[in-house]
N, C-alpha and C positions, 0 to 999 in steps of 0.2 A: 573090590568091585572092578570090573574090567569094562572099559568103554572104548569101542573101536580098536580093540586089541592092545590098548595101552593101559597098564595097571595104574591105579590111583596112588599107590604107595610110592615113596621116593622122597628125595629131598624137597623141602618146601620151596615154593616159588614166591618171589617178592611181588605179590599181587596188590591190587588196589583195595584198601580197606573199605568196607561197605558202611560202616558206622563211625561216628566220631569225626572230629575235625583233624585234618592232616596238618601237622606242624610245618610251618614254612610256606604255606600256600599263599596265593595272592590275597591282598587285603580287600575289604569291601569297596573302598574307593577305586582301587585298580580294576576290579570287576565291573563296577558301575561305569568307569571311564571307557572300558572296552565296549560295553553295551551301548553307550551313547555314540561312540565312534562308528560301530557297525550299523546302528540304526540310521545315523546321519548319512553314511555312505550309501545305504540302500535307498533312502529317500532321494538323495541327490542323483543316483543312477536312474531311478524311476523318472525323475524330472527331466533329465537329459533325453531319455527314451521318448517321453511324451512330446518334448519339443521337436525331436527328430521326426516323429510321426506327423506332427502338425505341419512341419516344413514340407514333408513329402506330399501331404494332402493339399497344401496350397500350390505346390508345383503341378499337381494333377488337376487343379481347378475345382477341387471338392469343397474348398472353404473360400469365403469372400476375402 
């Protein structure tokens, strides 16, 4: 099969397996820790942005 003038035959590439668990991957707790850290950072950033907008609105006299 030829796709974009590149033949499919040739030496195998070290691709990502589509099934099964990859040995040596991050543990459940590591992944959960990253999830919590990214979620906390996004909520904190949203809070800072909301406070900044509230401050700007108070400077413009839009809030009491």
